[in-house]
C-alpha positions in Angstrom: 7.4 -7.3 8.8 9.2 -5.7 11.7 7.5 -5.6 15.0 7.9 -1.8 15.3 6.4 -1.5 11.9 3.2 -3.4 12.9 2.8 -1.5 16.2 3.2 2.1 14.7 0.6 1.0 12.0 -1.7 0.1 14.8 -1.0 3.2 16.7 -1.8 5.2 13.6 -5.0 3.1 12.8 -6.3 3.8 16.4 -6.8 7.3 15.1 -9.3 6.2 12.6 -10.8 3.1 14.0 -11.4 1.1 17.1 -8.9 -1.5 17.6 -9.8 -4.9 18.8 -8.8 -6.1 22.3 -5.8 -8.4 20.7 -4.6 -5.2 18.8 -4.5 -3.3 22.0 -2.7 -6.2 23.8 0.1 -6.4 21.2 0.7 -2.7 21.6 0.5 -3.2 25.3 3.0 -6.0 25.2 5.2 -4.1 22.8 5.3 -0.5 24.2 7.0 -1.2 27.7 10.2 -2.7 25.8 10.5 -0.2 23.0 11.3 3.4 23.4 11.0 4.3 19.6 7.4 3.2 19.7 6.4 5.1 22.9 8.0 8.2 21.4 6.0 7.7 18.2 2.7 7.5 20.4 3.5 10.7 22.3 3.8 12.3 19.0 0.9 11.2 17.2 -1.0 12.3 20.2 0.6 15.7 20.2 -0.3 16.1 16.5 -4.0 14.9 17.2 -4.3 17.4 19.9 -2.8 20.4 17.8 -4.9 19.3 14.9 -8.1 19.5 17.1 -7.1 22.6 18.6 -6.5 24.4 15.3 -9.6 23.0 13.6 -11.7 23.6 16.7 -13.3 20.3 16.5 -13.8 18.3 19.7 -14.4 14.8 17.8 -13.7 11.8 19.8 -11.3 9.2 18.5 -11.3 5.7 19.6 -9.3 5.3 22.7 -7.4 2.5 24.5 -9.7 0.4 26.5 -9.6 1.2 30.0 -8.6 -1.4 32.8 
């Protein structure tokens, strides 16, 4: 399985569940070197925000741990 495929899967999974520290670490190591995955992350964030606005929900999703 390609690294980008793994990372985009994790970014998608983060919308539905809390990721482990190891999963966030894998994302954090990969994103600085991959503009495609950074763009994917931005796009799913925009879709999530638009979906919340349209539905009127203010449901919190698991977020990246803060340093």
